[in-house]
N, C-alpha and C positions, 0 to 999 in steps of 0.2 A: 228501476234496477231497484237490488239490494243492497247495500253499500256497504254491509258486513260480506259479500259475498266474496271479495279476493279478499285476499291478505294485509297486512300494515305494509310499508317501506321497510325495506329495508334499508343498513346505512348505505348513504350516494356511495357509489362508484366512483373513484378518483378515474377519469379520462386523463390517458395518454394522449388519444386524439380523438377525434370524435367519429362515431361508429355508424356502421348499418344497422336497422333495424335485428339481420342474420348475422352481422355480428356482435350484435347488443347481448341475444337470447345464448351464443356460445361463453364469448366470453363468463356471462352469469354461467352454465352448464362447466366450466372448464374453471370455473376459482376463480377470477382475474380478472382485473382490473381493466384492461384493455386486450383485445385481439384487433390481428390487420389478415387482411388476406395475403395467403398464401402459407399462415402459422398451422403446423402440426401440432393439434392439441385433444387432450383426453377430454371428453366431454362422460358426464352422469347422464341417462337416460329417464324421461320420467315415465315412458308408454313403447313396449315393446309390442306391433301386433305381428301376429302370423295368421296364414290360411289353411286351403286345402290341396292348395298346390306348392306350395313351399314350408308347409309344416312343417312335415313326415322328413324332410331335408335338412330342416333347422335343429328335428330333435334328435336326428343321427347322428351332427358334429356334434351337439348339444353333448350325448350318454361318449361316443367316441373321445373325447376334450377333456370330458369333466368326470365321467366316470359312469357308468350303468347307474347308481343311487343316488349320484349325485341329485342337488334339489335348485331350483331357478335361484335368480338372484334375490327375487321380492315376488312371489307370487299374485300381489293385489297386482303391480303393476303390468302381468301380462295378459292384453286380449287376445285369445284368438275366435273368429269368423271363419266358418265356413262358407266360401260365396261361390265359385269357377265353377269347378265340373259336379254339381249338384244331382240337378234332376237329369237324369241320367240311367239306365239302363245298364251302363258300361263297370265292373266288378271292379278294377282296378279303382278305377277315381270311388265309389261308393265305400273300397277299404279306408281310403285318405283320410276319409272320415270317422273310421271309426278308430284310428292310427291317435287323431287326435284327442280324441275322449278316451282315450286309455289312458294320456298323456296324461289331462285334468287330471281325475280319476290320481293318481299317482301322487303329482306335485299341490294339491290340494287349490289348485289353482281356479279363480272366484267368474273371473269373466270368459266365461264361455261359451255363447251363442251356438248350440247345436243344431241342428236340424229335426232331431228328436228328442223328446218329453223324455223317454227312458234313459237313464243314466248308464244303465247294465243292458241298456239294446244294441240292436246294431241296423245301419240305412242302409236301408232297401228301396228304390225306388218303383215303383209298382208302375212297368210300363202301361197295360192293359186302364188304368185311371187317364193317359192322359197327360199330357204336357201342360196342359192349360188349367187345371183347375188343381188346389190346395195341396199339396202334396208336402207340409212341413208342421212341426210344434207347434210352442206355447212361444220357446226362446229365440225362436230362427232369428234371425237380425238386417238376410239379404245382402247386398254390395259392402264393402269391408269400408274404405272407402265414405261412403253415406252413411254408414253404420256406424261406426268412430262416432261425430259429431252428434248422430242421432241417440247414442246413448250414454252419452255425457263424457267420453272418452280424451277429449280436445281441449284443452288449457289456453289460452295466451301466454306466453313466453316461455312454454315447453319445450321438451323435448322430445319428440313421436319417429320411432322408427320403424320401419315395417318393411318387409316382404314384397312389394310390392311396389313396381316402376310409380303406381303415380300416387302413393305416398303422400307424395309434393301434394294433392288436396289439404289437406287440415293447414298449407300454410293460411288459408284466407282467412283462420283465427289465430294468426298475430302470433304462429307458433312457430318452429325451426321443426319443418315435417319433410321425413327423404326416404326414399326406397333403398335397401341394404340385400345384398345378398345372403345364402341362407349357411356362411362359412362365418361372416361379421357376425348375423342375430343369431347366433349361436353362442357364440361368443358374447354376448350382451347379455345373451337367457344366464349363462354363471356368473357376470362379473357385475353388468351392471352400466356399462365403459364400454364407451368404443376410442378410438381415436381414427379423428376424424381434419382434413386438410379444411382452413377457411374461403370459403368461396369468394370470388370476386363479387361487386353486386352492380347488377342492369337495373337499372331504373326507367320505370314508365308512367308517367306522370299522366294522370285518368283528367281530362276539365271535359263539363259539359255533361249530356245527359242523353241515356241510349234514346231512340225515336220509334217511334210506332212501326212493326216489325224488323226489331233489331235486337239482337240479341244478345246475352252476353259468350255466346262460344262465337260469335264475331269481332269480339273485342282480344277474343285470343289468335285466332287464325289470323286477322289481320295486324297482330304482333309479331308471332310468328310467319306471318309471308314475308315483314320484312325485315327479320334477324336472319335467316333461314331454320331449317329444323337441326341444323347444331349449332347454332350462330349464340344459342345459349351451356355451350356444352359446359361442366362445371363451374358452374355460374352461378347468383343467385338473383332474381330476377322478383326485384319490391315496386309494387303495384301501389302508389302515391295518389295522391293531388285531392281537388275538388270535390271532382267525377265521385270518388269513391262513396260518397257522402249518400248517393243515389244508387250507386246497387244491392242488388239484399245479401246475402247469408247466402244462399243460392246462387246468385250470380257470382260471388265471387269463389264460392268451389269453385264452379263452372272456368272460372281463368286460368285459378291455382292448379288444378285439375292438370290441365296437359304443359305445364312447365318439361315435365319432363320428354312434353314433344317438338322439342328444341334446345334439347340435352340437359337442359337445366338440372342442379344438384337440387333447389325446391324454391318455391315462389312463396312472398310470403306481402299479409296487406299491413296497415295501420287496426289499433286498438279504437273501434271508437261505441257510440253506446248499441248500437244495433249487434255486433256483438255480443256485448256484454248482458243482453238481454235475452240472446240467445242462450247462451255459454248456460248465464244465472239455474234460464228454464230448464235445462236439459239433465244437470248436473243436480237437480231439486230433483226432479221426476225420476231419477234415475238411483239415486243414493249414492251418487259417483263421488270425488275429493271435488270441494265445494272452492278452498284456497288455491288464488293464482296472483300471479306476479305479472302483469303484460311489458310489453316494453315500448316508450314512444323514441321515433327517430330524434337523434339529434342535428343542430345544426350546422352547417357543411362537410355534408355529411361526403365522403369522396368516393364516385361511380364510374365504371371502368367504360361505360355507353348509358347514354340518355335517351330518349324519345319521347314524347307528347302524343296523345294518342284525345284526339276529339270527338269526343263520341256520339255530339251532334252529326258529323259529318261522315261517322260509318255504316257502311249498307251491309247488305244482307252476303254473307260470303258462306265460298266454297273452297277445302282444299281438297284438288283433285291427285289421284293414282301416284306415285304409288308415294307416296308423303307430305306431312302437314306442311310442307313449305311452299308446296304447289299451290297459290291462292290465287281464283278466280271472282270476280263477283259474278253474283249467281246471275243480276239481267245482261249476263254479258256470254254466258254459256244457253243451248241449247243443244243441252244433250240429251240420249232417250235414254231411258232405265228402262230394269226391270224388278228391278226391290225397292222400300221403304224399312227406314228400320229404324222406331225409339226404344231406346236407355241406357243404362251404363253407369255406371257413376258418374260421368260426364253429363248425360241425357235425359235418367229417367228421375228425375226430382219428379216434386209433384208441379209444385210450378214448370217446368219442363213439361211438364203432359199438359195441363191446364193450357198453351199456349199451343203446344201441337192443335189440341181438341175445338180450338178456336176457330183455327183454319181449317176443321172440317166439320163443323157443324152443320147439319142439314145439309150435307154435299156425300158425294162416294168416290172412293179411289177409283184406280182404275190400274194397280198394279199388283202384283202385291208387296202389303203391309205390317214390321211384326211390332208389338209393342211388347216391351219388361219394364217395370216397374220397378224399380233399383229396390227398396224393401217393403218388406208388409205393410209396415204403415201407413206408408203411397196407395198400395192396396187399398186400404180402409179409405186413405182418403177419399179416392178416385171414385169409389164403390157408393160413399153418401154421400157425397157434395154434390146441390143440383144445379142444373142450366134447366130451371123453368120443370116440365116435367122428365127428366131425363137426368139421370148424376154422366159426370164428365166420364163415366167409365163407359155409360151405355152409349152416349157421342160416337163416340170413336168405335163404339161396335157394330152399331146405328151403319155408319159410314165405310165398313168392312175391314176395318183395322182387327186380325187377330190378336189377341194381347190374353199374357199368362199372367196368373197370380203366383203359380211359379216367380217372387221376385230371387234374383241371382242375376250374375254376368251374361250369363248365355250364353247366345251367337259374338257379342264381342269378342271372345280368343277362343272365339272356333268354339275346338272341343272334339268330344266324341260326335260321331256323324247323328244320332238319334238330339243332340242341344236343339233348341226351339228357336226356329229360325235363320239357323246356320245356312250357307249357304256352300248346296254338295253338287251346284252343276256348276262346269264351266264355262266361262263368260260371262258369268251374271255380271250387270254393271249395279252395284246399289248406294244409295242415301240412305248415309247415316248421322245420328247424333251423336253417333259412340266417337272417341278419342284417338283411335289407330286407325290407318293404314294402309301399311305397305302386303307387298304381297301372301293372301292367303292369312290374314287376319282373321279374319269372317269365315275361313273354311277352303272351300277351294283356290287351289294354288293360281289357278285362270281368273276367278275373279276380279274384280276394281271394287271397290272403297273407295267414297266422296263421302269426305266430311261435313255438315252443318250442324245448324241450325235446328232445333226443333220444328219454326215457322219455316223455315224451308223448305224441310223435310214433309212437313203436311202436305202446302203447296205443290209438291214432285209427285208426290202419291198423287193427285188432284190430276196432275197433265197428264206421267208417263214420264216428262222430263223432265231437265233441274228448271226451276223456277223460282224467283225472287215472290215471297210472298207480300210483299205491299197491297199487290194486286189481288189477295185474297181475304183480305180482313175486313171490318166490317161487323163482328160479332161481340 
């Protein structure tokens, strides 16, 4: 770790009361010595992220409220990442990307990860080329929540607002990250500030380490099953304890991503050497801001709820239709499936596909199975990393998985009918490594989505039924 990568410590704040990790970040961003749950405070944003679904609306609010010729508060702190409805022939979806490009040129915004390389061009999806072969340029970054850390935009101790509910994923990096609506985002574009009510904090103390066949997805599904899909409504979910040290940054991102599935305002992890290693490497690689100030937990923090999670005892878990709180153990289910899907910010990272492929290696799926990497970088990882004579990508294709090079949100959010992997037939039962399963989430309103880890999805794809992956390991 480069000791120069973080700013020198600022003068110590005089704590009126012990604070949680979320409270400490919000206090700093508000210029206050201390805050507590329920306080309404103005905070300074470090980064605002928007994408093709909400970006045009946010831009509209900004221009309406600040004027047609207004300038954003800081063009180096706005990050725009088209990712949701990209690889579709739907002309309105394509136009959304063009609206973002026009705004970026007008404002001189530095961080725009366009689908095409021509700054004066127009995005058009080539339906004749198909939805599996690459159709993006050199700057395209893929799913915003996975791209933000990969491109060096997530830094400990900072405030990240994003026009997407899963912005909370960046809490894995010891920052306050939360989703906001277009109106709030338009205000942040103009001022760099937002009024926030300090959330109460729930503590999830992780102990032990995950056993083979059990993944980070099982951790968060277990937690949501304990508290319910609304159990963390407008609360911070703080994950700490000795078990955190055994979790990779991908693991932490998976867990933090689904805080919103319990109603959470944000999720947050402590800062440690793994966080520093990842962030320092990414800011150096991308030339983004290098300095940051992590926060550490105070002694005698006050929590509104506490739960000890013994990672050693967790088992492969499934969240049943129609909400993530409907938890069951995979071994207790024997339900027939029609489809399997791995992808999205939650389940489309390199490590997710490695575990998915580990279960599939040398075998064949028996139901339609789709794989959508979250970023182009992950596509390259899978296509250039070998297991024996085959790449990980080839392992999955040989098993019968339909893989696309067009990294993005794809069917996780349903999308237009030509979206890769979208459920267009009524009554389909799909097991998915994505993060949301309300009716119609992945397409047809009469379909059903069951959420599980990539390993559980893989085992289920092999049998055509919900299956515990622990009986399919060994590679």
